[in-house]
One Martini backbone bead per residue (centre of mass of N, CA, C, O) as a GRO file, in nm:
protein
  287
    1MET     BB    1  -5.041   1.461   0.138
    2LYS     BB    2  -4.817   1.276   0.044
    3ASN     BB    3  -4.628   1.506  -0.057
    4LEU     BB    4  -4.597   1.643   0.218
    5MET     BB    5  -4.458   1.409   0.364
    6VAL     BB    6  -4.211   1.397   0.180
    7VAL     BB    7  -4.111   1.684   0.234
    8MET     BB    8  -4.081   1.657   0.544
    9THR     BB    9  -3.880   1.427   0.536
   10PHE     BB   10  -3.662   1.577   0.374
   11ILE     BB   11  -3.618   1.807   0.577
   12CYS     BB   12  -3.532   1.627   0.813
   13LEU     BB   13  -3.285   1.501   0.678
   14ILE     BB   14  -3.134   1.765   0.625
   15SER     BB   15  -3.121   1.853   0.921
   16CYS     BB   16  -2.970   1.604   1.033
   17PHE     BB   17  -2.728   1.628   0.845
   18GLY     BB   18  -2.642   1.908   0.942
   19GLN     BB   19  -2.586   1.825   1.235
   20ASP     BB   20  -2.369   1.612   1.174
   21VAL     BB   21  -2.174   1.800   1.029
   22LYS     BB   22  -2.131   1.989   1.267
   23LYS     BB   23  -2.018   1.779   1.460
   24ASN     BB   24  -1.774   1.700   1.263
   25ASN     BB   25  -1.690   2.040   1.267
   26MET     BB   26  -1.576   2.087   1.532
   27ASP     BB   27  -1.417   2.261   1.746
   28ASN     BB   28  -1.248   2.255   2.035
   29LYS     BB   29  -1.443   2.430   2.197
   30GLU     BB   30  -1.699   2.261   2.132
   31LEU     BB   31  -1.594   1.988   2.232
   32ILE     BB   32  -1.550   2.072   2.527
   33GLN     BB   33  -1.845   2.141   2.583
   34LEU     BB   34  -1.947   1.856   2.532
   35ILE     BB   35  -1.779   1.714   2.752
   36LEU     BB   36  -1.888   1.894   3.001
   37ASN     BB   37  -2.171   1.792   2.925
   38THR     BB   38  -2.369   1.569   3.113
   39GLN     BB   39  -2.615   1.545   2.907
   40ASN     BB   40  -2.439   1.389   2.747
   41ASP     BB   41  -2.345   1.116   2.616
   42LEU     BB   42  -2.074   0.916   2.660
   43HIS     BB   43  -2.001   0.854   2.368
   44SER     BB   44  -1.985   1.154   2.277
   45ARG     BB   45  -1.765   1.244   2.475
   46VAL     BB   46  -1.545   1.048   2.385
   47LYS     BB   47  -1.540   1.131   2.087
   48ALA     BB   48  -1.458   1.427   2.141
   49ILE     BB   49  -1.181   1.363   2.250
   50HIS     BB   50  -1.077   1.226   1.983
   51ASP     BB   51  -1.148   1.498   1.803
   52ILE     BB   52  -0.927   1.650   1.904
   53ASP     BB   53  -0.706   1.886   1.792
   54ILE     BB   54  -0.330   1.836   1.798
   55SER     BB   55  -0.189   2.040   1.570
   56GLY     BB   56  -0.144   2.264   1.741
   57GLU     BB   57  -0.085   2.417   2.024
   58LYS     BB   58   0.023   2.219   2.268
   59SER     BB   59   0.012   2.382   2.536
   60LYS     BB   60  -0.287   2.465   2.507
   61ILE     BB   61  -0.414   2.181   2.492
   62ILE     BB   62  -0.310   2.079   2.763
   63VAL     BB   63  -0.460   2.285   2.937
   64GLU     BB   64  -0.746   2.206   2.841
   65LEU     BB   65  -0.732   1.911   2.939
   66LYS     BB   66  -0.670   1.977   3.239
   67ASN     BB   67  -0.935   2.131   3.284
   68ILE     BB   68  -1.114   1.887   3.256
   69LEU     BB   69  -0.996   1.729   3.500
   70SER     BB   70  -1.072   1.990   3.704
   71ARG     BB   71  -1.352   1.962   3.711
   72LYS     BB   72  -1.664   1.957   3.820
   73LYS     BB   73  -1.809   1.679   3.978
   74ASN     BB   74  -2.031   1.425   3.995
   75THR     BB   75  -2.111   1.275   4.334
   76GLU     BB   76  -2.339   1.104   4.306
   77GLN     BB   77  -2.510   0.838   4.378
   78GLY     BB   78  -2.543   0.551   4.238
   79THR     BB   79  -2.731   0.349   4.020
   80MET     BB   80  -2.850   0.108   3.815
   81ASP     BB   81  -2.907   0.348   3.581
   82TRP     BB   82  -2.691   0.553   3.731
   83ASP     BB   83  -2.329   0.667   3.703
   84PRO     BB   84  -2.162   0.954   3.723
   85ALA     BB   85  -1.878   0.877   3.826
   86ALA     BB   86  -1.814   0.671   3.604
   87GLU     BB   87  -1.837   0.864   3.363
   88GLU     BB   88  -1.607   1.055   3.458
   89ARG     BB   89  -1.381   0.844   3.450
   90VAL     BB   90  -1.393   0.793   3.147
   91VAL     BB   91  -1.321   1.074   3.066
   92ASP     BB   92  -1.050   1.093   3.213
   93ILE     BB   93  -0.894   0.857   3.070
   94HIS     BB   94  -0.919   0.982   2.786
   95VAL     BB   95  -0.767   1.240   2.850
   96ILE     BB   96  -0.504   1.102   2.930
   97GLY     BB   97  -0.462   0.972   2.656
   98LYS     BB   98  -0.441   1.243   2.503
   99LEU     BB   99  -0.195   1.351   2.652
  100ASN     BB  100  -0.005   1.121   2.554
  101GLN     BB  101  -0.016   1.213   2.255
  102LEU     BB  102   0.148   1.483   2.376
  103ASN     BB  103   0.368   1.376   2.583
  104ASP     BB  104   0.176   1.375   2.853
  105ASP     BB  105   0.228   1.204   3.185
  106SER     BB  106   0.137   1.375   3.453
  107GLU     BB  107  -0.162   1.208   3.494
  108ASN     BB  108  -0.121   0.891   3.533
  109GLN     BB  109  -0.171   0.849   3.842
  110LYS     BB  110  -0.491   0.857   3.817
  111ILE     BB  111  -0.536   0.561   3.722
  112VAL     BB  112  -0.548   0.420   3.993
  113GLU     BB  113  -0.823   0.538   4.086
  114ILE     BB  114  -0.990   0.459   3.844
  115VAL     BB  115  -0.952   0.149   3.865
  116SER     BB  116  -1.036   0.109   4.164
  117ASN     BB  117  -1.348   0.234   4.094
  118ALA     BB  118  -1.445   0.048   3.903
  119VAL     BB  119  -1.707  -0.093   3.698
  120PRO     BB  120  -1.871  -0.355   3.527
  121ASP     BB  121  -2.125  -0.142   3.473
  122ILE     BB  122  -2.252   0.076   3.221
  123ARG     BB  123  -2.505   0.217   3.103
  124GLU     BB  124  -2.479   0.187   2.762
  125PHE     BB  125  -2.146   0.083   2.773
  126GLY     BB  126  -2.017  -0.103   3.007
  127ASP     BB  127  -1.705  -0.199   3.092
  128GLU     BB  128  -1.486   0.002   3.246
  129ARG     BB  129  -1.225  -0.177   3.248
  130LYS     BB  130  -1.204  -0.211   2.938
  131GLU     BB  131  -1.166   0.088   2.884
  132ASP     BB  132  -0.908   0.120   3.042
  133ALA     BB  133  -0.743  -0.085   2.877
  134LYS     BB  134  -0.745   0.068   2.607
  135VAL     BB  135  -0.588   0.315   2.709
  136ILE     BB  136  -0.343   0.172   2.831
  137GLN     BB  137  -0.259   0.043   2.564
  138SER     BB  138  -0.211   0.316   2.415
  139ILE     BB  139   0.014   0.412   2.606
  140HIS     BB  140   0.228   0.198   2.672
  141GLN     BB  141   0.349   0.200   2.983
  142LYS     BB  142   0.538   0.068   3.220
  143GLU     BB  143   0.441   0.238   3.469
  144VAL     BB  144   0.142   0.170   3.435
  145TYR     BB  145   0.152  -0.136   3.456
  146ALA     BB  146   0.282  -0.138   3.737
  147MET     BB  147   0.038  -0.014   3.884
  148ILE     BB  148  -0.159  -0.246   3.816
  149VAL     BB  149  -0.002  -0.479   3.937
  150ASN     BB  150  -0.007  -0.363   4.226
  151LEU     BB  151  -0.324  -0.377   4.253
  152THR     BB  152  -0.343  -0.695   4.274
  153GLN     BB  153  -0.242  -0.657   4.599
  154SER     BB  154  -0.487  -0.569   4.716
  155ARG     BB  155  -0.705  -0.587   4.996
  156LYS     BB  156  -0.914  -0.503   4.793
  157GLN     BB  157  -1.097  -0.698   4.602
  158ASN     BB  158  -1.208  -0.503   4.380
  159VAL     BB  159  -0.931  -0.385   4.301
  160ALA     BB  160  -0.787  -0.645   4.220
  161GLU     BB  161  -0.995  -0.728   4.005
  162ASN     BB  162  -0.970  -0.483   3.825
  163ALA     BB  163  -0.672  -0.526   3.754
  164VAL     BB  164  -0.707  -0.800   3.619
  165VAL     BB  165  -0.903  -0.712   3.397
  166VAL     BB  166  -0.719  -0.507   3.265
  167LEU     BB  167  -0.488  -0.704   3.197
  168ASN     BB  168  -0.661  -0.910   3.032
  169HIS     BB  169  -0.728  -0.646   2.816
  170SER     BB  170  -0.414  -0.551   2.717
  171LYS     BB  171  -0.254  -0.737   2.520
  172LEU     BB  172  -0.028  -0.900   2.634
  173PRO     BB  173   0.240  -1.085   2.610
  174ASN     BB  174   0.199  -1.391   2.726
  175ALA     BB  175  -0.042  -1.419   2.890
  176PRO     BB  176  -0.139  -1.579   3.206
  177VAL     BB  177  -0.435  -1.495   3.120
  178GLY     BB  178  -0.633  -1.657   2.933
  179GLY     BB  179  -0.741  -1.705   2.599
  180ASP     BB  180  -0.787  -1.926   2.336
  181VAL     BB  181  -1.052  -2.171   2.346
  182LYS     BB  182  -1.137  -2.277   2.056
  183GLY     BB  183  -0.882  -2.477   2.015
  184ILE     BB  184  -0.973  -2.690   2.243
  185PHE     BB  185  -1.270  -2.698   2.148
  186PRO     BB  186  -1.531  -2.804   2.017
  187GLY     BB  187  -1.840  -2.707   1.842
  188THR     BB  188  -2.014  -2.832   2.043
  189THR     BB  189  -2.343  -2.859   2.161
  190PHE     BB  190  -2.466  -2.812   2.484
  191THR     BB  191  -2.660  -2.920   2.768
  192PHE     BB  192  -2.710  -2.723   3.053
  193LYS     BB  193  -2.774  -2.822   3.401
  194TYR     BB  194  -2.855  -2.604   3.687
  195SER     BB  195  -2.856  -2.464   4.043
  196HIS     BB  196  -2.549  -2.459   4.109
  197LEU     BB  197  -2.223  -2.389   4.096
  198LYS     BB  198  -2.117  -2.681   4.108
  199ASP     BB  199  -2.289  -2.789   3.878
  200GLU     BB  200  -2.176  -2.609   3.659
  201MET     BB  201  -1.874  -2.687   3.676
  202ASP     BB  202  -1.915  -2.996   3.645
  203SER     BB  203  -2.043  -2.982   3.358
  204TYR     BB  204  -1.790  -2.876   3.216
  205VAL     BB  205  -1.590  -3.094   3.293
  206GLN     BB  206  -1.745  -3.334   3.173
  207ALA     BB  207  -1.771  -3.227   2.874
  208SER     BB  208  -1.443  -3.200   2.833
  209GLU     BB  209  -1.281  -3.457   2.901
  210GLY     BB  210  -1.034  -3.306   3.082
  211LYS     BB  211  -0.990  -2.995   2.967
  212ILE     BB  212  -1.117  -2.920   3.242
  213GLN     BB  213  -1.000  -2.745   3.533
  214LEU     BB  214  -0.978  -2.706   3.881
  215SER     BB  215  -0.866  -2.523   4.105
  216GLU     BB  216  -0.806  -2.502   4.433
  217GLY     BB  217  -0.949  -2.231   4.472
  218VAL     BB  218  -1.219  -2.314   4.342
  219LYS     BB  219  -1.288  -2.552   4.519
  220LYS     BB  220  -1.299  -2.385   4.781
  221TYR     BB  221  -1.507  -2.179   4.696
  222ILE     BB  222  -1.736  -2.381   4.642
  223GLY     BB  223  -1.737  -2.506   4.925
  224ASP     BB  224  -1.808  -2.212   5.058
  225ASN     BB  225  -1.986  -2.108   4.771
  226ASN     BB  226  -2.270  -2.268   4.682
  227THR     BB  227  -2.443  -2.111   4.479
  228GLN     BB  228  -2.759  -2.019   4.410
  229LEU     BB  229  -2.902  -1.981   4.072
  230ALA     BB  230  -3.183  -2.096   4.126
  231ASN     BB  231  -3.477  -2.159   4.189
  232ASP     BB  232  -3.665  -2.335   4.366
  233GLY     BB  233  -3.693  -2.636   4.184
  234GLU     BB  234  -3.493  -2.529   3.965
  235LEU     BB  235  -3.345  -2.489   3.634
  236ILE     BB  236  -3.075  -2.417   3.444
  237THR     BB  237  -3.086  -2.374   3.082
  238ILE     BB  238  -2.824  -2.435   2.839
  239GLN     BB  239  -2.700  -2.363   2.510
  240SER     BB  240  -2.355  -2.460   2.449
  241THR     BB  241  -2.047  -2.409   2.414
  242LEU     BB  242  -1.764  -2.425   2.588
  243SER     BB  243  -1.637  -2.157   2.501
  244ASP     BB  244  -1.884  -1.978   2.565
  245ALA     BB  245  -1.915  -2.056   2.860
  246VAL     BB  246  -1.640  -1.953   2.953
  247GLU     BB  247  -1.661  -1.648   2.838
  248LYS     BB  248  -1.971  -1.576   2.965
  249ASN     BB  249  -2.063  -1.730   3.258
  250PHE     BB  250  -1.787  -1.670   3.481
  251ASN     BB  251  -1.617  -1.392   3.485
  252SER     BB  252  -1.734  -1.270   3.761
  253THR     BB  253  -1.581  -1.511   3.938
  254PHE     BB  254  -1.371  -1.614   3.718
  255ASN     BB  255  -1.087  -1.747   3.575
  256TYR     BB  256  -0.830  -1.824   3.318
  257TYR     BB  257  -0.605  -2.079   3.185
  258ILE     BB  258  -0.346  -2.210   2.971
  259GLU     BB  259  -0.231  -2.561   3.000
  260ASN     BB  260  -0.148  -2.812   2.814
  261ASN     BB  261  -0.428  -2.788   2.658
  262LYS     BB  262  -0.563  -2.667   2.918
  263LEU     BB  263  -0.829  -2.556   3.126
  264ILE     BB  264  -0.796  -2.327   3.399
  265ILE     BB  265  -0.985  -2.262   3.668
  266CYS     BB  266  -0.973  -1.949   3.844
  267THR     BB  267  -0.905  -1.714   4.058
  268TYR     BB  268  -0.832  -1.391   4.114
  269GLN     BB  269  -0.595  -1.449   4.305
  270GLU     BB  270  -0.446  -1.638   4.109
  271ALA     BB  271  -0.427  -1.434   3.878
  272ALA     BB  272  -0.260  -1.224   4.030
  273LYS     BB  273  -0.013  -1.405   4.070
  274ARG     BB  274   0.044  -1.451   3.770
  275TRP     BB  275   0.096  -1.151   3.706
  276LEU     BB  276   0.332  -1.111   3.898
  277ASP     BB  277   0.514  -1.324   3.769
  278TRP     BB  278   0.514  -1.210   3.486
  279TRP     BB  279   0.638  -0.931   3.554
  280SER     BB  280   0.915  -1.034   3.668
  281LYS     BB  281   0.986  -1.142   3.357
  282ASN     BB  282   0.852  -0.886   3.152
  283GLU     BB  283   0.897  -0.575   3.209
  284ASN     BB  284   1.148  -0.532   3.001
  285THR     BB  285   0.956  -0.560   2.734
  286ILE     BB  286   0.851  -0.283   2.806
  287LYS     BB  287   0.869   0.040   2.626
   0.00000   0.00000   0.00000
């Protein structure tokens, strides 16, 4: 019986290995079928886009990629557990990135709509906007960055915030928002206790001994929206370094920038203005 189980396990391993080898040796036609099949997980579909061989006839590959972009898409309303439209946007932006590898930027205008509609979280995938930033960084085209900077001025708050997040993660030189906070704060672990947003921000400022400051926009936001974060009569307690607290705990609400070795917590609107100012001085450095 024991020998039989060993044999069955060995057969299973050989079978799985064979399937993996087949996946890794797919031709472009098979890869495109994998991409178009929405039953496949998003990671596999994105990987298939990257695996497409572009060494062949360029014009044919470009047509095939554009056919993927024009496919019929699932427009069902997303839920907490599944957002088909978001998954299709991720496929689209990676296809656009692939087209740019072939020196075809004719579909780049679609990036505006993709970023505008992006969501902070796709189940088992992560922040769609960070994925957009990776592709935009790989394209690294002045006109594309200009479109994203323009989106920071959108009257739709979620669109402007999406644009700011994309720019924050595009690794642009001398970026006016974000930065490495670990060099500012010691590695000391603090215990933070709070029930409301103001308590949380005040606890960071106090622990930093003046190295964290709140912008005027943040002060006003907290004054108008002192959100209750804990249940009635309870406190949220976390143990964290200041750098981890800054990077992990409030990015969904605020941004930050570093100035004179101090960390300034700012609103998305203030971050958008800083990006606009940065672009006016640095756009010609993007080649």
